[in-house]
C-alpha positions as CSV (number, residue, x, y, z in Angstrom):
1,M,32.5,16.2,20.8
2,A,30.1,16.0,23.9
3,F,26.5,15.1,23.6
4,S,23.4,16.0,25.6
5,P,20.5,13.6,25.3
6,L,17.8,15.4,23.5
7,P,14.0,15.0,23.7
8,P,12.2,13.3,20.8
9,T,11.1,16.6,19.3
10,S,14.7,17.9,19.0
11,P,17.0,15.5,17.2
12,S,20.6,16.6,17.2
13,E,22.5,18.2,14.4
14,A,23.8,15.5,12.1
15,R,27.4,14.9,11.0
16,F,28.5,13.5,7.7
17,F,31.2,10.9,7.0
18,T,33.0,9.4,4.0
19,N,34.9,7.0,6.2
20,A,33.1,4.0,7.7
21,T,35.3,3.7,10.7
22,D,34.7,7.3,11.6
23,A,31.0,7.0,11.1
24,L,30.9,4.0,13.4
25,A,33.0,5.7,16.1
26,H,30.4,8.5,16.1
27,V,27.6,6.0,16.5
28,K,29.4,4.5,19.4
29,E,30.0,7.8,21.1
30,I,26.3,8.8,20.8
31,Y,25.1,5.5,22.2
32,A,27.6,5.2,25.0
33,H,26.8,8.8,26.2
34,N,23.1,8.4,26.1
35,A,23.1,4.9,27.7
36,S,25.3,6.2,30.5
37,Y,23.1,9.1,31.1
38,L,20.0,6.9,31.5
39,K,21.9,4.6,33.8
40,E,23.0,7.6,36.0
41,Q,19.4,8.8,36.2
42,F,18.2,5.4,37.1
43,G,20.8,5.3,39.8
44,A,19.5,8.5,41.2
45,L,15.9,7.1,41.2
46,S,17.1,4.0,43.0
47,C,18.8,6.1,45.7
48,G,15.7,8.1,46.3
49,R,16.9,11.4,44.7
50,P,14.0,13.4,43.1
51,L,13.7,13.4,39.4
52,G,11.9,16.2,37.7
53,E,10.7,16.1,34.1
54,K,10.7,13.1,31.8
55,I,14.1,11.6,31.4
56,E,14.8,10.6,27.8
57,A,17.9,9.8,25.7
58,C,17.5,8.6,22.1
59,Y,19.1,6.1,19.8
60,P,21.7,7.1,17.2
61,Y,20.7,6.8,13.6
62,V,22.5,6.4,10.3
63,A,21.1,7.7,7.0
64,I,22.0,8.0,3.3
65,T,20.5,10.2,0.7
66,V,20.8,9.0,-2.9
67,A,19.9,11.0,-6.0
68,D,20.6,8.3,-8.6
69,E,17.6,6.2,-9.7
70,E,19.7,3.3,-10.9
71,P,21.2,0.9,-8.3
72,P,24.9,0.2,-8.6
73,D,26.3,-2.8,-10.3
74,S,27.1,-4.9,-7.3
75,A,28.1,-8.6,-7.1
76,L,26.4,-8.8,-3.7
77,S,22.7,-9.0,-3.0
78,Y,22.9,-6.2,-0.3
79,G,24.9,-3.1,0.5
80,F,23.1,-0.7,-1.7
81,V,19.7,1.0,-2.0
82,A,17.5,0.3,-5.0
83,S,16.1,3.7,-5.7
84,A,16.6,7.4,-5.1
85,G,15.6,8.9,-1.8
86,R,16.6,9.1,1.9
87,F,17.1,5.8,3.8
88,S,17.7,5.6,7.5
89,T,17.6,3.3,10.5
90,T,18.1,3.6,14.2
91,L,21.0,1.7,15.8
92,T,21.8,0.0,19.0
93,R,24.6,-1.8,20.8
94,P,27.4,-0.8,18.4
95,D,29.8,-2.7,20.6
96,L,27.9,-5.9,19.8
97,F,27.3,-5.2,16.1
98,E,30.7,-3.4,15.4
99,G,31.9,-5.8,12.6
100,Y,28.4,-6.0,11.1
101,L,27.8,-2.2,11.0
102,L,31.3,-1.5,9.7
103,E,30.7,-3.9,6.8
104,Q,27.3,-2.3,6.0
105,F,28.7,1.2,6.2
106,E,31.6,0.3,3.9
107,H,29.3,-1.2,1.2
108,L,27.1,1.9,1.2
109,L,30.0,4.3,0.8
110,S,31.6,2.2,-1.9
111,N,28.4,1.6,-3.9
112,H,26.9,5.1,-3.7
113,K,29.9,7.5,-3.3
114,V,27.8,9.8,-1.0
115,P,28.5,10.5,2.7
116,L,26.8,8.7,5.6
117,E,24.7,10.9,7.9
118,V,24.9,10.1,11.6
119,G,23.1,11.8,14.5
120,V,20.7,11.4,17.4
121,S,17.3,10.0,16.4
122,A,13.9,11.0,17.8
123,V,13.3,7.4,19.2
124,P,13.9,7.2,23.0
125,I,15.9,4.3,24.4
126,P,13.7,2.4,26.9
127,I,15.3,2.3,30.3
128,H,15.1,-1.5,30.4
129,F,17.2,-1.8,27.3
130,V,20.3,0.0,28.6
131,F,21.0,-2.7,31.1
132,Q,22.5,-5.6,29.2
133,N,23.4,-8.0,32.0
134,G,19.9,-9.4,32.5
135,D,19.0,-7.3,35.6
136,H,15.4,-6.9,36.4
137,L,15.1,-3.2,37.1
138,E,11.8,-3.5,39.0
139,G,13.3,-6.0,41.5
140,A,15.2,-3.4,43.5
141,L,12.4,-0.8,43.6
142,D,9.6,-0.4,46.0
143,S,6.1,0.4,44.8
144,A,6.6,4.2,45.0
145,K,9.8,4.1,43.1
146,L,8.3,1.8,40.5
147,Q,5.5,4.3,39.8
148,R,8.2,7.0,39.4
149,L,10.1,4.7,37.0
150,R,7.1,4.4,34.8
151,R,6.4,8.2,35.0
152,C,10.0,9.4,34.5
153,F,11.5,7.0,31.9
154,S,10.6,5.7,28.5
155,L,9.4,2.1,28.6
156,P,9.4,-0.5,25.8
157,N,6.9,0.5,23.1
158,L,5.5,-2.5,21.2
159,A,4.4,-0.2,18.4
160,L,8.1,0.3,17.5
161,M,8.9,-3.4,17.5
162,D,7.0,-5.1,14.7
163,D,8.4,-6.8,11.7
164,S,6.6,-4.9,9.0
165,I,9.9,-4.0,7.2
166,A,10.9,-7.7,7.0
167,N,7.4,-8.7,6.0
168,G,7.2,-6.1,3.2
169,T,4.2,-4.3,4.8
170,H,6.0,-1.2,6.0
171,A,4.4,2.1,5.3
172,V,6.8,4.6,3.8
173,H,6.5,8.0,5.4
174,G,7.2,10.8,2.9
175,N,10.6,10.3,1.4
176,E,11.9,8.4,4.3
177,Q,12.6,4.7,3.6
178,P,14.1,1.9,5.8
179,L,17.8,1.1,5.6
180,A,17.7,-2.1,7.7
181,L,15.2,-4.9,8.4
182,F,15.1,-4.2,12.2
183,T,14.9,-1.0,14.1
184,A,16.9,-0.4,17.3
185,P,14.0,-1.1,19.7
186,R,13.1,-4.4,17.9
187,I,16.8,-5.5,18.2
188,D,17.0,-4.6,21.8
189,Y,13.8,-6.5,22.6
190,S,15.2,-9.6,21.0
191,L,18.6,-9.3,22.7
192,Q,16.8,-9.3,26.0
193,R,14.7,-12.4,25.0
194,L,17.8,-14.3,23.8
195,R,19.4,-13.9,27.1
196,H,16.2,-15.0,28.9
197,Y,15.5,-18.1,26.7
198,T,19.0,-19.4,26.0
199,G,20.9,-18.6,29.2
200,T,23.7,-17.0,27.4
201,D,24.7,-13.4,26.5
202,P,24.0,-12.4,22.8
203,A,27.6,-11.5,22.5
204,Q,28.5,-15.2,22.7
205,F,26.5,-16.1,19.6
206,Q,28.4,-17.2,16.5
207,N,27.7,-16.4,12.8
208,L,26.5,-20.0,12.0
209,V,23.6,-21.4,13.9
210,I,22.2,-25.0,14.3
211,F,18.7,-25.5,15.7
212,T,17.8,-28.9,17.1
213,N,14.7,-30.4,18.8
214,Y,16.4,-33.0,21.0
215,P,18.8,-32.6,24.0
216,F,20.8,-35.6,22.8
217,Y,22.3,-33.3,20.1
218,V,23.6,-30.6,22.5
219,D,25.1,-33.3,24.7
220,E,27.1,-34.5,21.8
221,F,27.8,-31.0,20.6
222,V,29.5,-30.3,24.0
223,R,31.5,-33.5,23.8
224,L,32.5,-33.0,20.2
225,G,33.2,-29.3,20.6
226,N,35.6,-29.8,23.5
227,A,37.4,-32.5,21.5
228,M,37.8,-30.2,18.6
229,I,39.2,-27.4,20.8
230,E,41.7,-29.8,22.4
231,K,42.9,-31.0,18.9
232,G,43.1,-27.4,17.7
233,E,40.7,-28.3,14.9
234,G,38.8,-25.6,13.0
235,L,40.4,-22.7,14.9
236,Y,37.8,-23.2,17.7
237,N,39.1,-21.8,20.9
238,K,36.2,-21.8,23.4
239,L,32.9,-23.5,24.2
240,V,30.4,-21.4,26.1
241,C,27.5,-23.2,27.8
242,P,24.3,-21.7,29.3
243,V,23.9,-20.7,32.9
244,G,21.1,-22.2,34.9
245,A,18.3,-24.2,33.2
246,P,16.9,-22.0,30.4
247,Q,14.0,-23.0,28.3
248,M,16.0,-23.2,25.0
249,P,19.7,-23.5,26.0
250,A,22.4,-22.3,23.6
251,Y,25.9,-23.6,23.3
252,H,28.6,-21.6,21.4
253,L,31.6,-23.3,19.8
254,Q,33.6,-20.1,19.3
255,R,36.3,-18.8,17.0
256,P,38.1,-15.5,17.5
257,D,36.6,-14.2,14.2
258,G,33.0,-15.0,15.4
259,N,32.6,-17.6,12.6
260,G,32.1,-20.5,15.0
261,I,28.9,-22.5,15.5
262,T,26.1,-21.9,17.9
263,M,23.7,-24.8,18.7
264,I,20.3,-24.2,20.3
265,N,17.9,-26.8,21.6
266,I,14.6,-25.2,20.7
267,G,12.5,-28.2,22.0
268,V,9.5,-29.5,20.2
269,G,7.0,-27.5,18.2
270,P,6.6,-24.7,15.6
271,S,5.9,-22.1,18.3
272,N,9.3,-22.7,19.9
273,A,10.9,-22.7,16.4
274,R,9.4,-19.4,15.6
275,N,10.1,-17.8,18.9
276,M,13.8,-18.5,18.8
277,S,14.4,-17.8,15.1
278,D,12.5,-14.5,15.5
279,H,15.1,-13.4,18.1
280,V,18.2,-15.0,16.6
281,A,17.5,-13.1,13.3
282,V,18.4,-9.7,14.7
283,L,22.0,-11.0,15.2
284,R,22.2,-11.4,11.4
285,P,23.8,-14.8,11.3
286,D,25.2,-15.9,8.0
287,A,23.3,-19.2,7.9
288,W,21.2,-21.5,10.0
289,L,20.3,-25.2,9.8
290,M,17.7,-27.4,11.3
291,L,19.0,-30.8,12.5
292,G,16.5,-33.1,14.1
293,H,14.4,-36.2,13.9
294,C,11.5,-36.9,11.8
295,A,8.9,-39.5,10.8
296,G,9.8,-41.2,7.6
297,L,6.8,-41.4,5.3
298,Q,8.1,-43.6,2.4
299,R,8.1,-47.4,2.5
300,T,11.7,-47.5,1.2
301,Q,13.1,-45.5,4.1
302,K,14.9,-47.1,7.0
303,L,15.4,-45.9,10.6
304,G,18.5,-43.8,10.6
305,D,18.2,-42.6,7.0
306,Y,18.7,-38.9,6.3
307,V,16.3,-36.5,4.7
308,L,17.6,-33.4,2.9
309,A,14.6,-31.0,2.5
310,H,14.2,-29.3,-0.8
311,A,10.6,-28.2,-0.2
312,Y,8.2,-27.8,2.7
313,V,4.5,-28.3,3.3
314,R,3.7,-25.7,5.9
315,E,1.0,-27.1,8.2
316,D,2.8,-25.6,11.2
317,R,0.6,-22.4,11.1
318,A,3.3,-20.4,12.9
319,L,3.9,-17.8,10.2
320,D,0.7,-17.8,8.1
321,D,-0.1,-14.2,8.9
322,E,3.4,-12.9,8.2
323,L,4.3,-15.1,5.2
324,P,1.2,-16.3,3.2
325,L,1.1,-20.0,2.3
326,W,1.3,-19.2,-1.4
327,V,4.8,-17.9,-0.9
328,P,7.3,-20.7,-2.0
329,I,10.2,-21.4,0.3
330,P,13.0,-22.4,-2.2
331,A,16.0,-24.6,-1.5
332,L,19.3,-22.7,-1.5
333,A,21.9,-24.4,-3.7
334,E,24.9,-23.4,-1.6
335,V,23.4,-24.9,1.5
336,Q,22.1,-28.0,-0.2
337,R,25.5,-28.7,-1.7
338,A,27.2,-28.2,1.6
339,L,24.8,-30.7,3.4
340,E,25.1,-33.3,0.7
341,G,28.9,-32.9,0.6
342,A,29.0,-33.3,4.4
343,V,26.9,-36.5,4.3
344,M,29.4,-38.0,1.8
345,K,32.4,-36.9,3.8
346,V,31.2,-38.2,7.1
347,T,29.6,-41.4,5.9
348,G,32.4,-42.2,3.4
349,L,29.8,-42.8,0.7
350,E,29.9,-41.4,-2.9
351,G,27.7,-41.1,-5.9
352,R,24.7,-43.4,-6.0
353,E,25.8,-44.9,-2.7
354,V,24.6,-41.8,-0.9
355,K,21.1,-42.5,-2.0
356,S,21.1,-45.6,0.2
357,V,21.3,-43.4,3.3
358,M,19.8,-40.0,2.2
359,R,16.8,-38.9,0.2
360,T,16.1,-35.4,-1.0
361,G,12.4,-34.4,-0.9
362,T,9.5,-32.6,0.6
363,V,9.1,-32.3,4.4
364,V,5.8,-31.7,6.1
365,S,5.9,-29.6,9.3
366,T,2.8,-29.8,11.5
367,D,1.5,-28.2,14.7
368,N,-0.3,-31.4,15.7
369,R,1.9,-33.5,17.9
370,N,-0.6,-36.4,17.5
371,W,-0.9,-36.2,13.8
372,E,-0.7,-40.1,13.6
373,I,-4.3,-40.3,15.1
374,A,-5.8,-37.4,13.2
375,G,-7.3,-39.5,10.3
376,Y,-5.3,-42.1,8.4
377,T,-7.0,-41.8,5.0
378,D,-6.8,-38.0,4.9
379,F,-3.1,-37.7,5.7
380,V,-2.1,-40.5,3.5
381,K,-3.8,-38.8,0.6
382,R,-2.2,-35.4,1.4
383,F,1.2,-36.8,1.8
384,S,1.0,-38.7,-1.5
385,Q,-0.2,-35.6,-3.3
386,S,2.6,-33.4,-1.9
387,R,5.2,-36.1,-2.5
388,A,6.2,-35.7,1.1
389,I,8.9,-38.1,2.4
390,A,9.2,-36.9,6.0
391,L,7.2,-35.1,8.8
392,D,8.4,-33.1,11.7
393,M,7.2,-30.0,13.7
394,E,9.9,-27.4,13.3
395,S,11.7,-27.5,9.9
396,A,9.2,-25.5,7.8
397,T,9.1,-22.8,10.5
398,I,12.9,-22.4,10.6
399,A,13.1,-22.3,6.8
400,A,10.2,-19.9,6.4
401,N,11.7,-17.5,9.0
402,G,15.1,-17.8,7.2
403,F,13.3,-16.8,4.0
404,R,11.4,-14.0,5.8
405,F,14.5,-12.6,7.5
406,R,16.9,-13.1,4.5
407,I,19.1,-15.7,6.3
408,P,20.3,-18.7,4.3
409,Y,18.7,-21.9,5.7
410,G,18.7,-25.6,5.2
411,T,17.3,-28.8,6.8
412,L,18.8,-32.2,7.3
413,L,16.6,-34.6,9.3
414,C,17.1,-38.2,10.5
415,V,14.3,-40.8,10.4
416,S,13.5,-41.9,13.9
417,D,10.3,-43.7,13.2
418,R,7.9,-44.8,10.4
419,P,4.4,-44.7,11.9
420,L,2.7,-45.3,8.5
421,H,4.6,-48.6,8.2
422,G,4.2,-49.9,11.8
423,E,7.5,-48.6,13.2
424,I,6.4,-46.2,15.9
425,K,8.9,-44.6,18.3
426,L,9.1,-46.8,21.5
427,P,11.3,-46.0,24.5
428,G,13.7,-48.9,24.0
429,M,14.0,-48.5,20.2
430,A,14.5,-44.7,20.6
431,S,17.3,-45.1,23.1
432,E,19.3,-47.5,20.9
433,F,18.6,-45.4,17.8
434,Y,19.7,-42.1,19.4
435,R,22.9,-43.6,20.7
436,R,23.8,-44.9,17.3
437,Q,22.9,-42.0,15.1
438,V,23.2,-38.7,16.9
439,D,27.0,-38.5,16.7
440,Q,27.1,-38.9,13.0
441,H,24.2,-36.6,12.3
442,L,25.6,-33.8,14.4
443,L,29.1,-34.2,12.8
444,I,27.4,-33.9,9.4
445,G,25.8,-30.6,10.4
446,I,29.1,-29.2,11.7
447,R,31.0,-30.2,8.6
448,A,28.3,-28.6,6.4
449,M,28.6,-25.4,8.3
450,E,32.4,-25.4,7.9
451,Q,32.0,-26.0,4.2
452,I,29.6,-23.1,3.9
453,R,32.1,-20.9,5.8
454,D,35.3,-22.0,4.2
455,K,34.4,-22.9,0.7
456,T,31.3,-21.0,-0.2
457,G,32.4,-17.7,1.4
458,L,30.0,-16.1,3.9
459,E,29.9,-12.8,2.0
460,H,28.5,-14.4,-1.1
461,L,26.2,-16.9,0.6
462,H,23.4,-14.3,0.9
463,S,21.5,-15.1,-2.2
464,R,19.4,-12.8,-4.4
465,K,16.7,-15.5,-4.0
466,L,16.0,-14.0,-0.5
467,R,15.8,-10.4,-1.6
468,S,12.5,-8.6,-2.5
469,F,11.8,-5.9,-5.1
470,F,12.1,-3.1,-2.5
471,E,14.9,-4.3,-0.3
472,T,16.9,-2.7,2.6
473,A,20.5,-2.1,2.0
474,F,21.7,-3.7,5.3
475,Q,22.1,-7.5,4.9
């Protein structure tokens, strides 16, 4: 079936499918045709050929209409709608999200026994988003052509890119309810940002993600990843590294099934942590972890000890508007068990011996890099009241965004200094400490991810703890 890109006021006639593969094929056909059309029209503009009226082509959409008020009895926390009504979402890059979309379609068909509706939406694809190789469209255009670009094509519209669905503040229009956390424009925006910040194509990202705040970790990740590939360990077959010198470089230890491990050096601070996790979230990873260094707050801790976070004091201020401070960020049992098990496996310690190198407790994340000189009496009081055992600048942000975006999360930190007890991080001490501990800490993170993947089962990792009263069907 051929398609003509239609203006926003004239969405195409929908087709209905009872087979997920057929529904996805139709989505692919719509998107490929409309994206090609926009590229052809942009080529005409670049060559100086005149363009007449507004050039628009729209995203495909998928929808399901359910009459039954009772949700199905599902063992999963996703894959179904919670009430009667019509649920829909716009879709983009079906080539990139093929496996994910197929899974979501199959769950909907299985749980509701009604067909999927697929068609062309009323939401235009911005011209910038059809070019996936990082090209800057404006770079090849003179001022006259640039003016025509803005007049003739749809540009990114920030009004369509907020996170109101994920935040639970989305306004339902009539009987139409959201089917997914992210709309197509929001996803496309993040795909562009991921390429810009990480220096790698979004297609290279794996389903398990580790964030870190030090470059030492990615250096060891590259060394260890290459060694694992050479040994044939873990079915890893390729290590993809970033191009150039991006702000937050990503490294991808890949498996053919996509269930490898991506590591991103987000640098220091909650702003970076939020920025990167906001964008990674649209890829719908199965889990993410924070591995980094922290200040130990308890007298009994030693340099090099591990901290397994089971609660967070959010003084990072990165997500206060989206996720109020009164919202608890719970520890997830599957992730906690995997991290503790990995510590035992890598260190060779068992039972009570593990307590000699790891404590479970509350982590404070702050946006003040110089918290040590902010007022000794005040922060000692607050740390004692909160039972905090460690402080960093990123962990609470990563965990809170995992909670907000329904992505299983966890934190394992390593004590690099103890400012309250006279052990501040000095250059010589830091170098020696990093050389000794980074290898072990990173290996623990990798083994924890492998345990989550191989023993927990990724499909059942997504906990009901992360789902709200009025949840979207897509994971």
